[in-house]
ZADO-1210 file (C-alpha; in nm, 4 decimals, padded with zeros to 6 digits):
<atoms>
<atom x="16.2543" y="08.5800" z="11.3300" code="MET" pos="1"/>
<atom x="16.2917" y="08.7373" z="11.6757" code="PRO" pos="2"/>
<atom x="15.9753" y="08.8234" z="11.8645" code="LYS" pos="3"/>
<atom x="15.8874" y="09.1908" z="11.9003" code="SER" pos="4"/>
<atom x="15.9094" y="09.3407" z="12.2473" code="SER" pos="5"/>
<atom x="15.5961" y="09.5478" z="12.1848" code="HIS" pos="6"/>
<atom x="15.2667" y="09.4653" z="12.3513" code="ALA" pos="7"/>
<atom x="14.9097" y="09.5115" z="12.2273" code="TRP" pos="8"/>
<atom x="14.8714" y="09.8233" z="12.4423" code="LYS" pos="9"/>
<atom x="15.1560" y="09.9896" z="12.2468" code="ASP" pos="10"/>
<atom x="14.9878" y="09.9170" z="11.9147" code="VAL" pos="11"/>
<atom x="14.6456" y="10.0126" z="12.0483" code="LYS" pos="12"/>
<atom x="14.7770" y="10.3522" z="12.1555" code="ALA" pos="13"/>
<atom x="14.8842" y="10.4243" z="11.7972" code="VAL" pos="14"/>
<atom x="14.5749" y="10.2760" z="11.6315" code="ILE" pos="15"/>
<atom x="14.3383" y="10.4975" z="11.8310" code="THR" pos="16"/>
<atom x="14.4772" y="10.7987" z="11.6430" code="HIS" pos="17"/>
<atom x="14.4488" y="10.6564" z="11.2908" code="ILE" pos="18"/>
<atom x="14.1582" y="10.7989" z="11.0880" code="PRO" pos="19"/>
<atom x="13.8845" y="10.5615" z="10.9709" code="ARG" pos="20"/>
<atom x="14.0154" y="10.5461" z="10.6125" code="ALA" pos="21"/>
<atom x="14.3561" y="10.4469" z="10.7454" code="GLY" pos="22"/>
<atom x="14.2029" y="10.1657" z="10.9530" code="LEU" pos="23"/>
<atom x="14.0107" y="10.0386" z="10.6514" code="ILE" pos="24"/>
<atom x="14.3322" y="10.0416" z="10.4490" code="GLN" pos="25"/>
<atom x="14.5096" y="09.8527" z="10.7295" code="LEU" pos="26"/>
<atom x="14.2385" y="09.5843" z="10.7367" code="VAL" pos="27"/>
<atom x="14.2640" y="09.5604" z="10.3565" code="HIS" pos="28"/>
<atom x="14.6412" y="09.5096" z="10.3748" code="GLU" pos="29"/>
<atom x="14.5998" y="09.2466" z="10.6467" code="LEU" pos="30"/>
<atom x="14.3287" y="09.0789" z="10.4373" code="TYR" pos="31"/>
<atom x="14.5730" y="09.0499" z="10.1481" code="ASP" pos="32"/>
<atom x="14.8548" y="08.9266" z="10.3736" code="LEU" pos="33"/>
<atom x="14.7617" y="08.5570" z="10.3830" code="ASN" pos="34"/>
<atom x="14.4741" y="08.3120" z="10.3588" code="GLN" pos="35"/>
<atom x="14.4402" y="08.2618" z="10.7351" code="ASP" pos="36"/>
<atom x="14.3820" y="08.6329" z="10.7924" code="VAL" pos="37"/>
<atom x="14.1392" y="08.6415" z="10.4973" code="ARG" pos="38"/>
<atom x="13.9422" y="08.3505" z="10.6445" code="ASN" pos="39"/>
<atom x="13.9349" y="08.5230" z="10.9837" code="PHE" pos="40"/>
<atom x="13.8082" y="08.8532" z="10.8402" code="VAL" pos="41"/>
<atom x="13.5521" y="08.6767" z="10.6207" code="ASP" pos="42"/>
<atom x="13.4153" y="08.4819" z="10.9180" code="ALA" pos="43"/>
<atom x="13.4064" y="08.7919" z="11.1379" code="ARG" pos="44"/>
<atom x="13.2268" y="09.0224" z="10.8979" code="PHE" pos="45"/>
<atom x="13.0441" y="08.8131" z="10.6377" code="LEU" pos="46"/>
<atom x="12.7368" y="08.6259" z="10.7494" code="HIS" pos="47"/>
<atom x="12.6915" y="08.3375" z="10.5081" code="ASP" pos="48"/>
<atom x="12.7712" y="07.9690" z="10.4801" code="ASP" pos="49"/>
<atom x="13.0639" y="08.0375" z="10.2475" code="ASP" pos="50"/>
<atom x="13.2707" y="08.1541" z="10.5426" code="THR" pos="51"/>
<atom x="13.2898" y="07.7929" z="10.6638" code="LEU" pos="52"/>
<atom x="13.4207" y="07.6545" z="10.3335" code="VAL" pos="53"/>
<atom x="13.7864" y="07.7365" z="10.4006" code="ALA" pos="54"/>
<atom x="13.7711" y="07.5940" z="10.7535" code="TYR" pos="55"/>
<atom x="13.6106" y="07.2723" z="10.6254" code="LYS" pos="56"/>
<atom x="13.8775" y="07.2447" z="10.3548" code="ALA" pos="57"/>
<atom x="14.1442" y="07.2649" z="10.6242" code="THR" pos="58"/>
<atom x="13.9695" y="06.9909" z="10.8224" code="LEU" pos="59"/>
<atom x="13.9578" y="06.7691" z="10.5144" code="ARG" pos="60"/>
<atom x="14.3222" y="06.8398" z="10.4322" code="GLN" pos="61"/>
<atom x="14.4449" y="06.7289" z="10.7732" code="TYR" pos="62"/>
<atom x="14.1964" y="06.4522" z="10.8633" code="LEU" pos="63"/>
<atom x="14.1182" y="06.2610" z="10.5442" code="VAL" pos="64"/>
<atom x="14.3898" y="06.0568" z="10.3779" code="ILE" pos="65"/>
<atom x="14.3771" y="05.8746" z="10.0463" code="LYS" pos="66"/>
<atom x="14.6123" y="05.5883" z="10.1232" code="SER" pos="67"/>
<atom x="14.7987" y="05.4278" z="10.4091" code="SER" pos="68"/>
<atom x="15.1112" y="05.6001" z="10.2804" code="TRP" pos="69"/>
<atom x="14.9600" y="05.9376" z="10.3714" code="ASP" pos="70"/>
<atom x="14.9495" y="05.8959" z="10.7498" code="PHE" pos="71"/>
<atom x="15.2155" y="06.1642" z="10.7876" code="ASP" pos="72"/>
<atom x="14.9710" y="06.4145" z="10.6327" code="LYS" pos="73"/>
<atom x="14.7300" y="06.3780" z="10.9240" code="ILE" pos="74"/>
<atom x="14.7541" y="06.6664" z="11.1670" code="SER" pos="75"/>
<atom x="14.5080" y="06.6725" z="11.4535" code="VAL" pos="76"/>
<atom x="14.6586" y="06.9960" z="11.5836" code="SER" pos="77"/>
<atom x="14.6167" y="07.1791" z="11.2508" code="LYS" pos="78"/>
<atom x="14.2603" y="07.0519" z="11.2136" code="ALA" pos="79"/>
<atom x="14.1719" y="07.1621" z="11.5671" code="LYS" pos="80"/>
<atom x="14.3483" y="07.4944" z="11.5065" code="SER" pos="81"/>
<atom x="14.1094" y="07.5633" z="11.2189" code="ALA" pos="82"/>
<atom x="13.8141" y="07.5216" z="11.4541" code="ILE" pos="83"/>
<atom x="13.9833" y="07.7369" z="11.7160" code="SER" pos="84"/>
<atom x="14.0509" y="08.0100" z="11.4588" code="ALA" pos="85"/>
<atom x="13.6851" y="08.0101" z="11.3571" code="TYR" pos="86"/>
<atom x="13.5798" y="08.0306" z="11.7219" code="LYS" pos="87"/>
<atom x="13.8020" y="08.3375" z="11.7701" code="LYS" pos="88"/>
<atom x="13.6759" y="08.5056" z="11.4554" code="SER" pos="89"/>
<atom x="13.3054" y="08.4430" z="11.4901" code="LYS" pos="90"/>
<atom x="13.2324" y="08.1606" z="11.7296" code="GLY" pos="91"/>
<atom x="12.8607" y="08.1329" z="11.6621" code="ASP" pos="92"/>
<atom x="12.7061" y="07.8133" z="11.7969" code="ILE" pos="93"/>
<atom x="12.5715" y="07.6885" z="11.4618" code="ALA" pos="94"/>
<atom x="12.9068" y="07.7407" z="11.2906" code="GLY" pos="95"/>
<atom x="13.0918" y="07.5671" z="11.5718" code="MET" pos="96"/>
<atom x="12.8478" y="07.2745" z="11.5567" code="ALA" pos="97"/>
<atom x="12.8982" y="07.2570" z="11.1806" code="GLU" pos="98"/>
<atom x="13.2766" y="07.2435" z="11.2087" code="LEU" pos="99"/>
<atom x="13.2771" y="06.9954" z="11.4980" code="CYS" pos="100"/>
<atom x="13.0361" y="06.7616" z="11.3184" code="VAL" pos="101"/>
<atom x="13.2397" y="06.7952" z="10.9990" code="THR" pos="102"/>
<atom x="13.5504" y="06.7002" z="11.1992" code="TYR" pos="103"/>
<atom x="13.3714" y="06.3874" z="11.3272" code="VAL" pos="104"/>
<atom x="13.2541" y="06.3002" z="10.9744" code="GLU" pos="105"/>
<atom x="13.6041" y="06.3327" z="10.8301" code="TYR" pos="106"/>
<atom x="13.7572" y="06.1376" z="11.1180" code="ALA" pos="107"/>
<atom x="13.4992" y="05.8619" z="11.0680" code="CYS" pos="108"/>
<atom x="13.5828" y="05.8552" z="10.6982" code="GLU" pos="109"/>
<atom x="13.9481" y="05.7981" z="10.7859" code="THR" pos="110"/>
<atom x="13.8626" y="05.5377" z="11.0524" code="PHE" pos="111"/>
<atom x="13.6443" y="05.3565" z="10.8015" code="ASN" pos="112"/>
<atom x="13.9141" y="05.3435" z="10.5339" code="GLU" pos="113"/>
<atom x="14.2341" y="05.2939" z="10.7380" code="HIS" pos="114"/>
<atom x="14.3665" y="05.1250" z="11.0497" code="ASP" pos="115"/>
<atom x="14.4307" y="05.4127" z="11.2888" code="MET" pos="116"/>
<atom x="14.5253" y="05.1984" z="11.5896" code="SER" pos="117"/>
<atom x="14.8738" y="05.3524" z="11.6094" code="ASP" pos="118"/>
<atom x="14.7438" y="05.7086" z="11.6216" code="TYR" pos="119"/>
<atom x="14.6402" y="05.7737" z="11.9810" code="GLY" pos="120"/>
<atom x="14.6189" y="06.1498" z="11.9292" code="ALA" pos="121"/>
<atom x="14.3679" y="06.0932" z="11.6502" code="PHE" pos="122"/>
<atom x="14.1452" y="05.8833" z="11.8797" code="TYR" pos="123"/>
<atom x="14.1761" y="06.1273" z="12.1682" code="SER" pos="124"/>
<atom x="14.0865" y="06.4257" z="11.9506" code="ALA" pos="125"/>
<atom x="13.8009" y="06.2270" z="11.7980" code="PHE" pos="126"/>
<atom x="13.6552" y="06.1590" z="12.1440" code="ASP" pos="127"/>
<atom x="13.6896" y="06.5258" z="12.2347" code="SER" pos="128"/>
<atom x="13.5251" y="06.6402" z="11.9119" code="MET" pos="129"/>
<atom x="13.2259" y="06.4112" z="11.9677" code="ILE" pos="130"/>
<atom x="13.1780" y="06.5747" z="12.3074" code="ALA" pos="131"/>
<atom x="13.2134" y="06.9247" z="12.1604" code="GLN" pos="132"/>
<atom x="12.9716" y="06.8400" z="11.8786" code="SER" pos="133"/>
<atom x="12.7074" y="06.7278" z="12.1254" code="CYS" pos="134"/>
<atom x="12.7659" y="07.0338" z="12.3448" code="MET" pos="135"/>
<atom x="12.7149" y="07.2776" z="12.0559" code="TYR" pos="136"/>
<atom x="12.4235" y="07.0842" z="11.9056" code="ILE" pos="137"/>
<atom x="12.2416" y="07.0804" z="12.2394" code="ALA" pos="138"/>
<atom x="12.2475" y="07.4632" z="12.2422" code="GLN" pos="139"/>
<atom x="12.0683" y="07.4924" z="11.9075" code="LEU" pos="140"/>
<atom x="11.6928" y="07.4983" z="11.8435" code="PRO" pos="141"/>
<atom x="11.5495" y="07.1472" z="11.8030" code="VAL" pos="142"/>
<atom x="11.4808" y="07.1818" z="11.4310" code="MET" pos="143"/>
<atom x="11.8438" y="07.2756" z="11.3644" code="ILE" pos="144"/>
<atom x="11.9680" y="07.0042" z="11.6016" code="GLN" pos="145"/>
<atom x="11.8048" y="06.7401" z="11.3857" code="MET" pos="146"/>
<atom x="12.0181" y="06.8087" z="11.0770" code="LYS" pos="147"/>
<atom x="12.3318" y="06.7612" z="11.2853" code="PHE" pos="148"/>
<atom x="12.1969" y="06.4522" z="11.4619" code="VAL" pos="149"/>
<atom x="12.1207" y="06.2921" z="11.1251" code="VAL" pos="150"/>
<atom x="12.4759" y="06.3626" z="11.0069" code="ARG" pos="151"/>
<atom x="12.6339" y="06.2257" z="11.3256" code="LEU" pos="152"/>
<atom x="12.4141" y="05.9188" z="11.3040" code="HIS" pos="153"/>
<atom x="12.5265" y="05.8599" z="10.9438" code="ALA" pos="154"/>
<atom x="12.8914" y="05.9127" z="11.0415" code="ALA" pos="155"/>
<atom x="12.8760" y="05.6667" z="11.3286" code="GLN" pos="156"/>
<atom x="12.6717" y="05.3982" z="11.1515" code="SER" pos="157"/>
<atom x="12.9772" y="05.2061" z="11.0185" code="PRO" pos="158"/>
<atom x="13.0969" y="05.1724" z="11.3781" code="PHE" pos="159"/>
<atom x="12.7822" y="05.0375" z="11.5433" code="VAL" pos="160"/>
<atom x="12.9578" y="04.7146" z="11.6392" code="ASP" pos="161"/>
<atom x="13.2926" y="04.8747" z="11.7201" code="SER" pos="162"/>
<atom x="13.4450" y="05.0455" z="12.0234" code="ASN" pos="163"/>
<atom x="13.3784" y="05.3874" z="11.8722" code="HIS" pos="164"/>
<atom x="13.0022" y="05.3447" z="11.9059" code="ALA" pos="165"/>
<atom x="13.0486" y="05.3559" z="12.2828" code="THR" pos="166"/>
<atom x="13.2208" y="05.6940" z="12.2482" code="GLU" pos="167"/>
<atom x="12.9203" y="05.8379" z="12.0643" code="PHE" pos="168"/>
<atom x="12.6923" y="05.7099" z="12.3416" code="ALA" pos="169"/>
<atom x="12.9252" y="05.8265" z="12.6193" code="LYS" pos="170"/>
<atom x="12.9017" y="06.1886" z="12.5070" code="TYR" pos="171"/>
<atom x="12.5269" y="06.2031" z="12.4800" code="GLY" pos="172"/>
<atom x="12.4811" y="06.1174" z="12.1156" code="PHE" pos="173"/>
<atom x="12.2113" y="05.8628" z="12.1968" code="ASP" pos="174"/>
<atom x="12.0357" y="06.1199" z="12.4152" code="LYS" pos="175"/>
<atom x="12.0367" y="06.3704" z="12.1273" code="LEU" pos="176"/>
<atom x="11.8934" y="06.1059" z="11.8970" code="LEU" pos="177"/>
<atom x="11.6203" y="06.0256" z="12.1480" code="ALA" pos="178"/>
<atom x="11.5152" y="06.3912" z="12.1706" code="GLU" pos="179"/>
</atoms>
């Protein structure tokens, strides 16, 4: 499908003249368009934990595999895109910490069950997500930090004697545990 030559400013000029009821109808039609838009609107306007469910399901779909025959189902880019979409829709620190820690948990589950040595992108994204997890967790109040620290600790425990344990330490995980 060819890309439209219109820019946001063209659309914005028209939207500014639509009455409120028309805008609500437009949002409703966009909401019904596809699941990604629905997830975006839910995250933007609804303030509950259910808004994260769809994003977590996407992470699970693209990070956790059942057998070694399913390696082609792993998609780091689609998993990271889910987190990026949430950040654009809402981007609250607690929600971002939740999704980043969930990513680490799912990646650890896959590491624990399968040999991922041929998947460099998976390792690289894993390292990055540990860093992002720690960054978001550090911005939360201490009492909330603890629930995430406990989950990261549980996720990393199978790797205490492996190379991955050094990645947790490198990004401040040990410092978070100490606090």
